[in-house]
C-alpha positions in Angstrom: -6.5 14.5 27.5 -5.1 12.8 29.9 -3.1 9.8 28.4 -4.7 6.7 29.7 -7.7 8.6 28.0 -6.7 8.7 24.7 -5.5 5.1 25.2 -8.8 3.8 25.9 -10.4 5.9 23.3 -7.6 4.2 20.9 -8.5 1.0 22.0 -12.5 1.3 22.2 -11.9 2.8 18.6 -9.2 -0.2 17.2 -12.1 -2.8 18.7 -15.3 -1.0 16.9 -13.1 -1.0 13.5 -12.0 -5.2 14.3 -15.7 -5.8 15.1 -16.8 -4.4 12.3 -14.6 -5.7 9.6 -14.9 -9.1 11.5 -19.1 -8.4 10.6 -18.7 -7.6 7.5 -16.0 -9.3 5.5 -15.3 -11.9 7.8 -11.8 -11.4 8.4 -10.0 -10.7 11.6 -8.0 -8.1 11.7 -4.9 -7.6 14.1 -3.6 -4.0 15.6 -0.1 -3.6 13.9 2.5 -2.7 16.2 2.8 0.6 14.2 0.1 2.8 16.7 0.9 5.6 19.5 -1.2 7.7 21.0 -0.1 11.0 22.2 -1.1 14.3 22.9 0.6 17.2 20.7 1.6 20.7 22.8 2.4 21.8 19.2 1.3 24.6 16.9 1.0 22.1 14.0 0.4 18.3 13.4 0.6 16.4 10.6 -0.9 13.4 9.5 -0.4 11.3 6.2 -3.0 9.2 4.6 -3.9 6.5 2.5 -5.2 7.3 -0.8 -8.8 6.8 0.4 -10.2 8.8 3.8 -13.8 8.1 5.1 -14.3 10.5 8.1 -16.9 11.7 10.3 -17.1 14.5 12.7 -17.6 13.9 16.8 -19.4 16.0 18.3 -19.1 15.9 22.3 -17.9 17.2 25.7 -14.4 16.5 23.7 -15.1 17.5 19.9 -12.8 15.1 17.3 -12.8 13.4 14.3 -12.5 9.8 13.3 -10.1 8.8 9.9 -10.3 5.4 8.0 -8.2 5.4 5.0 -6.9 2.4 3.1 -5.1 1.6 -0.3 -7.5 1.3 -3.3 -6.8 -2.8 -3.4 -7.3 -3.1 -0.1 -10.6 -1.4 -0.2 -11.5 -3.4 -3.1 -10.9 -6.4 -1.2 -13.0 -5.6 1.9 -15.7 -3.6 -0.4 -15.8 -7.2 -2.5 -16.2 -9.1 1.2 -19.0 -6.4 2.4 -20.7 -6.7 -0.9 -20.5 -10.5 -2.9 -19.8 -8.0 -5.4 -16.1 -9.9 -7.7 -13.3 -7.3 -7.3 -13.0 -6.7 -11.0 -16.9 -5.6 -11.0 -16.6 -3.2 -8.6 -17.3 0.6 -9.7 -15.8 3.4 -7.9 -18.8 4.4 -6.4 -19.1 0.9 -4.4 -15.8 1.3 -3.2 -16.2 4.9 -1.5 -19.6 3.8 -0.4 -18.2 0.8 1.3 -15.3 3.0 3.1 -17.9 5.3 4.1 -20.1 2.6 5.6 -17.2 1.6 7.0 -16.5 5.0 9.2 -20.3 5.2 9.8 -20.2 1.8 11.4 -17.1 1.8 13.5 -18.2 5.3 15.0 -21.7 4.2 15.8 -20.5 0.8 17.2 -17.5 3.3 19.4 -20.3 5.5 20.0 -22.8 2.9 21.9 -19.4 1.6 23.5 -19.5 5.3 25.2 -23.0 6.6 26.1 -22.8 5.6 29.3 -19.6 7.6 29.8 -18.4 11.5 30.0 -16.8 10.5 26.0 -20.1 10.1 24.6 -20.6 12.4 21.8 -23.1 12.7 18.3 -21.7 11.9 15.1 -22.3 13.8 11.7 -22.8 12.5 8.3 -19.5 10.7 6.9 -17.1 12.1 4.1 -15.2 10.5 1.8 -11.3 12.4 0.7 -9.5 10.7 -2.7 -6.4 11.7 -4.0 -2.7 10.9 -3.7 -0.1 12.3 -1.0 -3.4 13.4 1.4 -2.6 15.2 4.7 -4.1 16.8 6.9 -2.3 19.5 9.7 -4.3 20.8 12.5 -3.0 24.2 14.1 -3.6 23.9 17.7 -3.6 21.4 20.7 -4.8 17.7 19.8 -4.8 14.4 20.8 -4.1 12.1 18.6 -4.6 8.1 18.6 -3.0 5.9 15.1 -3.5 2.2 14.2 -2.9 0.6 11.9 -5.2 -3.0 11.5 -4.6 -5.2 9.4 -4.4 -9.4 8.5 -1.6 -10.4 6.0 -3.3 -9.7 3.2 -4.5 -6.0 3.4 -4.5 -3.1 6.0 -6.0 -0.1 7.0 -5.3 3.2 9.0 -7.6 3.9 11.8 -7.0 7.8 13.2 -9.4 9.7 16.1 -8.2 13.7 16.5 -9.9 15.4 19.7 -9.6 18.8 20.2 
C-alpha cells in the first residue's frame, strides 16, 4: 500500500472512532501527536497494547485487523457514559461489551465511508483480549496505522494493520 493510502485510511478510522466516541459518550476526542502510519518491509513487526483490546478482522481487497485498546480506568469512564451506569457499579462484562461495541461501531462507520472505494471490506464479529503486557507480532510485510485519541482525562489507542 502506498503511504498516501495508508494515511487516508488512518484518517478515516480515526475520524470514525472520534464520531463514535462523541455520539456514545459526548466526549470530544482529538488525535494525539503520537501517531504514525508506515509500511514495514521487515519480517517482523511488534505492537504493544493497553490492558483491554477489542479487535475485528477486515476482509476485502486488502485484509487486515482493527484494534482499539485502553486502560481499565479509561474504559470504565467511557463505558459509564455509554451506558449511564455509575463507574463503580460497572461489571467486567459491561466494560468488555462496551469496548467490543466501540470496535464494532468504529469499523462499521469506517466501512460505510469505504463502500464506494476500492478499500471496501467485510467485517468479522468483534473479539476481546485482556491482560498485561500484551503484544502482537506479525511475520510478514504489513502496513500499520497507529493513533492515540483522547481528551485531557483519558486516551485510547487505535491500530489498523493491513497485510
